[in-house]
N, C-alpha and C positions, 0 to 999 in steps of 0.2 A: 321851596318845594318840600312838602311835608312827607313823612315816612310812608304814608298810605297812597302817595301818588297824586294828592290834591295840590293844585297850584293856587297861590294867592298873590294879589298885587296890593302893595301898601304904599302910601304916599303921605308923608307928614306935612308936605307943602308949605314951608315957611311959617309954620305955627298957627296958621289961620283955620286949621281943621278942614280944609278943602282939598280934595284929591285933584291931581293934575289929569285932565282928560286926555291930553296928548300922550302922557306916559302910559296910560292904560291902553289906549288905542295901539300904540307901538308894541307893547308887550303882547296884546291879544293877537295882533297881526302876525307875529312870529310863531304862534302856537301851531303845532301839528295835530293837536287834539281837538281844539275848538274852544270857543268863548265860554261854553257852559261850565268850565272848570275854574273860571276866574271870579273873584269877589274883591271889590274895592272897599277897603275899610278906612274911613276918614278919622275915626276915633276908636279907642279901645285897644286892648292887648291882643296880639296875634295868637299867643298860646291859649288864652282864655277862649278866643273865638274857635280855635281848632278843638278844644275840649268840648265846647258846646255842640259842635258838629258831630263829634263822636257820641256824645250822650244822646243826641237825636237818633243816631243809627241804632244804638243799643235798645232804646225804648223802655227797657225794664225799669229805668231809674228816672225817666223824665216823661211827662205827658207830652210836651213838645216845647222846646225852647226856641226863641228867636235869636240866632247867633248875632251878637253885636260886640263881642270882646269886652263886655262889662261884667264885673263880678256881682251879679244880681242875686237876690235871695232864692229865685227859682233855680239858678245854677248851683248855688250852695246846697240847696235841698237835694237836688239830683246827685251831686257828688257825695253827699252824706249817705244816700241810699246805696250808691255804688260801693262805698267802703263797708257799709253794714252787710251787704251780700258777701263780701270777702271776709267778714269776721274781723274787720279792722276798725280802729277808732279814727275819728276825724275832728280836728280842732276848729273847723269852720273858716280857716284862713286859706287864701289862695297861695299855692306854691307850684313850681315847675314839676315837682314829683307827681302831681295829680295828672298832668298830661302824659307823663311817662307811663303811669299805671293804666291809664285809659288805652294807650296804644298797645300795651301788653294784653289787654282784654279783647282786642279785635279778633274776629274770626275771618274777616275778609281783608287780606293784605295785598291782593293783586291790584295793580293800577287800573283805572277805568278804560284804558285803551292800550294797545300794543301793536307790534309789527304784524303786517299781513301774513307773515310766515305761519302764524298760528292757524290760519285757515287754508293752508295749502295741502294738497293731497299728499298723504304719507306714502312713502315707497318701502317702508320697513317690511311689509308683507306682500309686496308686489309679486313675489315668486309663487304665491298661492295660485293653483291651477285646477280647473275641472278635470277629473279623471274620466274621460269619455268611455273608457273601456269598461267602466263599472255601472253604467246606466244606459237606458234606451233613449233614443231620440224623442220618444213620446213624453219624456220627462221635461224637455225644454221646448217642445212644440205641442200646443194644445189646440182644441177646436177653435177657440176665440183668442188665444194669446200665444206669444212667442218670445223667447229670450232674445234681447237685442244688444244691450251695452254692458258687458261685464266690467266690473271695477270702475264705474264712473266716479267713485270716490272711495278712499280708504282713510279712516280716522283712527289714530293710534294714541295710546297713553302709556307712558312709562313711569308716571308718578306713583310712588308707593302710598297706599292708603293706611291710615291708622285703625285701631279698633274703634267700634262705633256701637251706638244703641239706636234702634229704630224698629217699629214706630213708637215704642214707649221706652222709658228709662229702664224697664225690666227686660226688654228684648235686646240683649247685648251680644255682640260678636267680638270675642277677644282676639281673634286672628287679624291679620293684616290683609295683604293682597295688593292689587294694582287698581287704581281708579279706572273705570270702564266707560268709554264713550257711548252715548245713546242718542239716536236721532229722535228726540223726544217730542217735538212738535214741528209742524210744517204748514206752509201756506203757498198758494200759487198766485202768480201775477205776471204782468209784463213789466219787468223791472228795468229793462234798458230801452224800452220804447220802440222796439222793432216790429211789434205786432204779433210776436210769438209768445206762447206761454212758457214762463220760467218757473223755477221752484226755489223756495227758501226753506232751509231746515235749521231749526234751533237745536244746536248740539248741547247736551248736558253730560256731565260726568258723575258717575255714581260710585260710592255712596255720596249723596248730595248734602248731608248734614254735618260734615266735618270740614276743617280748614284745608285749603288747597293752595298750591303755589304756582304750578306750571300747567294746569289744565283748566283754562277759563272757559266758561260757557259763552258761546258766541253764535252768530248767525252766518251761515254760508249760503251764497247765492249760486245756483246752478243754471247757467244761461243756455237757452236753446239755440244751437248753432244753425238751425234751418236744415240740417241733414239728419234729423232725428236723434241727435246726441245732446246730452246735458253736460256742460263744461263747468267745473268748479272755477269761479271767477272772483277771487278776492280783490282784484283791481277795480271792481265796481265801486268800492268805497271811495267817496270823493275826497276825503281828507287824508288819504294815504295811510290810515291806521285803522286797526280793527277794534270796534267797541267790545269791551269785555266786562263780564259780570261773573258773580259766583254761580247763580242759577237763574237763567232766563226760562220762562215757562210758556204760557199760552200766547199764541201768535196770531195776529189778525192783519189783513190787508184791506186798505180803504184809500180813497183819495182825500187825504186830510188837508192838503193845501190847494185843492180845487183847480189843479192844473191839467186834469185829464189823464194823469199818470198814476200808477199804483205806488202807494206808500206802505210802510210797515210799522207796526207797534208791537212790542213784546213786554208783557208784565214781568216784574222781577219778584223772585221768592226770597232772595237773600239767604241767610243761614238760620235755621232753627235747630240748634244742637241739643239733643237729649243727653243729659248727664246721668250716668249710672248712679242709682240710689237717690236722685233728687227729683222732686216733682216739677220744679220750674226749669224750663229750657233756657239756654243762652241764645240771645238773638242778636243778629247783626244784619241790618237792612241795607238796601242799595237802590239807586235810582232806576226808574223804568227806562226803556230804550225806544226812541222815536227816530225812524229813518225816513227822510223825505226824498222823493225823486228830484232830480235836476234836469234841466232842459238838454243836457248833453249825455243823458243816459246813465247817470251815476246815482248812487244812494248816499245821502249825506246825514251824518249823525246830527240830529237836531233836538236832542233830548233837553237842551237848555231852553227850548221854547215852551216847556211845560212849567206852569207857575210852581215855584218852590224848588225847581231843579236848575234855575238860572246859574247858580254858582256851584253846581256839582253836588248840591245838598239834596235833602229829601222833601217831598211834598208834605205839607203840614198834616200830621196825624196819620200818615201812611204807614202801614205795617208790612204786609206781603200780599201778593196777588196769586190766588189759586184759580181765578176766573177772569177773563178779559173779553169784552164784546164792544162793538161799535154800532152807531146808528144815530139818527137825529132825535135826541131826547128833548131838547128845548124848543123844537118846532121852528127853527130859523133857517132850515135848509142846508145846514152844514153838519158834518159827522162829529159826534161826540164819543167819548170813551168811558166805559165803566170798567174799572179794574181794581180788584181788592175792595177796599172800603172807600174808594175815591171816585167821584164823578168829575171828569175833565170835559169842559165845554169848549168846543172848537169854534174859531171865528172864520174859518175858511181859508186862512193863510198858512196854517200849520201851527199856529199858536193855540195854547190851551190854558184856560183859567180853571182853578180849583173851585168847583161849586158843590163840594161834598155836603155842605150844610143842607142842601135840598133833599138829600137821601133820607129814606126812612131809617128808624133806629134798628139796630141789629138785635142780637140776643140779650143785650143789656142796654138800658135806656141811654147811657152816656156814650154808647158806641154806635157808629153808623154801620149799616148793613154791609158785611163783608161776605160776598157770595163765594161758595166753592164751585158753583157752575152758574152760568148766566147766558142770556141771549136777548137781543134787542130787536123788536119789530113792532109795527103799528097794528096791534091785534084788534083794536076796536074801530079802526078806520077813521080816526079823527084828525089825522095828519101829524101826530106826535108819536115818537118811538116809546113803546112801553118796555119795561125790563122785567123778565122773569128771572128769578134768582133762587138758589138753594142755600139756605143758611144752615150751618152745622147743627145737627140734632133735630132739624125740622124737615118738612117735605119741600114743596115748591110753592113759592109765592109770586104774585105779579104786582108790580108797581105801575099802576095804569093811570094815564091822563084822561081828561074828559073835556069834550066840547072844544077841542083844538087848542087847549091851553096847557102849558107845561105844569103849572101848579094851580091849585092843590091837586093831589092825587090820592087814590085809594091804594091800600096795601093789604092784600088778603091771600090766604093760602088756597091752593087749588085742591079740589077733592080728587084723591087718588088712592089706589089700592096699596095696602101695606104688605110688601112682598117678603120681607125678611124678619118681621117682628118689630115691635115698637122701639124706635130709637136706633135700629140696627141698619137702616138703609141710608147709603150715601149716594147723592147724585154727583157723578163725576164730570159730566159734560152735557151741554144742551145746544141745539141748533134749531132754527126756525125757517120755514119755507112753506109754499103752497103744495101740500101733498095730494089733496083730492081734486085739484083743478077748479075750485070754486072762486078763486081770485083773492082769498085772504090767507094770511100766514097761519100755519099750524106749527106744532112743536114736537120735537123728538128729544128724549132724554135718555141718558145711559146711567144705570144704577149699578151699585155694587154693595158689598157688605162692609160694615164697620168691624164686625167680628164673625168669623176669622177675617183679618184685615185684608181688604181688597180682593177677596175670593169671589170669583164669578163676575159676569157682566151681562146685563140684560137691557135691551132697548124698550122704551115705553113711548107710546104715541098719544098725543093730545090733539083732537080735532077742534078747530075754531068754529063754533056755532053762534053766530051773532055777537061776536066779541067775547064769548065765554070759551075757555079752553076745557074741553071735556075728554077725560081719559077713555080711550077705546082700544087699549093694547090687545086684549084677548081676542077681539074680533078682527084685528087688522094685521097682526104680525105674530109669528111664533119664533121666539129667540131663546134657545135652550143652552146658551153658552154659560149660564149660571148653574148648570147641572152636569153631572158626570153621565155621559151617554156612551154605551157600548165600549166602556173602558177608556174613553177619552177624558182627560182631566178638564176641569172648568177653566174658562178663560180668566186671565188677570183683569182686574177692574179698571185699570188706567187706560185712557185713550182719548180720541177726538173724533167727532162726527162731521161729515160733510154731506149736505143735501145737494145732489148734482145729477144731471141726466147722463148716466154712465154709458147707456146704449143708444143714445141719440134718437129716442122714440117720442120725445116731447114732454115727458113727465119727470119729476124729481125722484131719483132713487136714493137710498141711504147707504153711504159707505162709512164703515166704522173701522178706524185704524187703531190698533192696540199694539202691545209690546212684544208679541210672540211668546216663546216658551223655551225653557231649559229642560223640560220634561220629555221622557220617551212618549211618543205619540201625542205630543203637545200640539196645541192649535196654532195655525198660521195667524199672524197679527193683522189680518185684513178680512173683512166680511162685507159682502155686498148683498143688500136686500132690494130686489127688483120690484118696482111699482107697476101694477097692472093698469094704471091710468085712473083708478078710482080711489087710490089710497090704501089698497091691500098689497101686502109685501110678501115675497117669497125669497128665501136665502139661496144664493148660488152655491152649489156644492163646492167644497174646498178642492176637490179633485180637478176642477176646471182651471185652476190657477197654475201658472208656472212657479214652482217653489224649489229653490236650490237647497238641498238638505245636506247634512254633514257627510253622509256616506258618498256623496258625489265629488268630494274634494280629496286631494292628497293630503294626508296629515290630520284630518278631522276625525274625531272618535266619538264625541258626546253631542247630544242635541243642542243646537245653537240657533234654531229658527227665529227669525226676527219679525218686525212689523213692516207695514207698507203704507204708502201715501199715493193718492191719485194725482195725475198730472197729464194734461193733453199735449203730448210731445209731437205727434205727427199730424194732428188735426183731422184725422179720419177714423172711422170705425169705433170700436169700443174704447173706452177711456184707458189710457196707459197707466202704469204705476211704477214706482221705484220701491225697492225693498232691500233687506239687509240680512246678512248672516254674520254672527259673531265668531271671532277666532277662538281657538283653544286658549285656556287660561295659562299662559306661561308666566313664570315668576318675574320676568323682566318687562313684559309689555302685554297689552291687550288691544285688539284692533276690531274694527267693524268694517265689513266689506259690503259695498253697495252695488246693485246692478239694476238695470231697467228692463221692463217687460212691455212690449207693445201690444195693444189690442187690435184685432183684425177687423177689416171692413166686411169680410164675408167669412163664414165658418169653413174650415177644411174638413175633409173626410178622414177621421182618425183611423178607421179600419184600413183605408187605402194607404195612409202614411205608415201605419204599423206594418202592413204587408210589404211596402217598398223598403222600409227599414230592415225587416227580416230578410228580404231578398238581398239587399246590399250587404247585410251581415253575413249571409250564407256565401255570397260571392267572395267577400274578404276572407272568410274562413277557408273556402276552397282554394283561393289563391295562395293563402298561407300554407295550406296543406301541400299544394303543388311545389311550393318553394322548398318546404321541408323534405319532400320526397326527392326532389332534384338534388338537393344537397346530400341526402343520404346515398343516392345512386352514385353521385360523384365521389363520395368518400369511399364507397365499396370498390369502385373502379380503381381509385388510387391505391387502395390497400392491395388489390389484386395485382396491379402493375408492380408494386414494390415487392410483393411475394414472388412474382415471376423473375 
């Protein structure tokens, strides 16, 4: 067992260079983590092999090695670059100190899995309560929504965070603080096979670009109990352990093993650490996460079924994944995955082959396209999935198949308006679906600014006209969240889009989930743009949502409004949602408090509700006044009796 939690099996087997299959099977069978962490080496040195694995993770020093335990010239060259970056000399000879120095260079030291207790609901702030005396019932009961399940989860961090630089080496915070949990991405599905919609949330801890020890990024499953409650259920993990990473990011649900049940894939970001005063970041990458459903309603870590990750290692040439999408790219009827700079082709059993060589080149000819946002759909109707992608510094391009064949493809940029000045527009997320009801997929993209970094968020709409995506934003939607309006600050640029029928009227609406705000009068991290049936969209006023704000809680003083995600909890009415409020920043810990809101099947009369609430309040006030008067009269009578 190596220091970074990776397991290896070695067998020198009587000197014939062959591994004993029986010993490998026995060792793997006793694993509580899974076979993906095992590697059988029949020849070579274990320390050199581990050094090669680490060099692949760091990437700055190696294009990509094939770990074999041999002291090759590629390994020697990578080690030399490693020492050059440290300002040290290297004599070209292997020694055990190399492995020790590489271990010291790691930014990710947490093991790839751990106890399920990491995903259990925290009780540290369970004493937080709503102060009903300080707000009206109309704050938790709206025309179309009502507060339902307070504290369906509480996630807490007590790990102290070091100083950091982000987003550039010049933007540094010399203070510390506590790592803060964030419900950063989410996806819905029927994960236990009972026919009800459940929710998965990918939890991340910020700041995300520094080393951490006790706050692993992980996926929590919230199972629908059939009584309109979401229950945090870590026991759904089939292997009895929680898959852990430094930073899991974009999350997708699909049926990857073709069993009719929902599976889940999450792209990994690893660590990209900005170093004060240095142009080059330190990098430590990690495997992606694949969870496949089982026939008994569990989710099994199957990350080892991805080519390159069989032994807990990295996909060849993989860096990080800022975008993840799924669809049938190679036209064989099975779902494939595009994540980071990697194309994973599925065979319908849950296994994936690395076919990244098929991808177009990225910003440099020697690199494959690594999208910062992507979506897969058959835009030209030829039976093959096309990939729209945003490459850093560019706009949006489409990698399109023709005549029902996966290859060759064309790769061209879409024509679109430049909203923030040349080179200053980032596309953060994209999603595709039929917006105008004509039977072919259209595209929605969310943009933000590169400078000021991630300031503002705006939705763009591209309509599919005969296989061509034409931007028609100005005529179809008005999204002003990238502007300060009536004193309200701009939205943050991070988020995710879902195209879903939120009001059950038969067309796709746009739901944009973002991170909320720490600012006074900041925006709620949830926006719904309703479709009129023709692809024209109108935003629902924020006042229609149930939003728990800091002044409604005992002990909350500063703005802590969070984001939200849609989920169909009760199967009726408007789509329900989960949302969050962050705790005060205490020196010892930081927590996130989650609650659910149900959408109504029919609207209620808010004026009547307000009148009833006012009447009830008046009655309570009168009753209290009567009690006070009675107590006063009793006291006066007692004083008179004593005086007499």
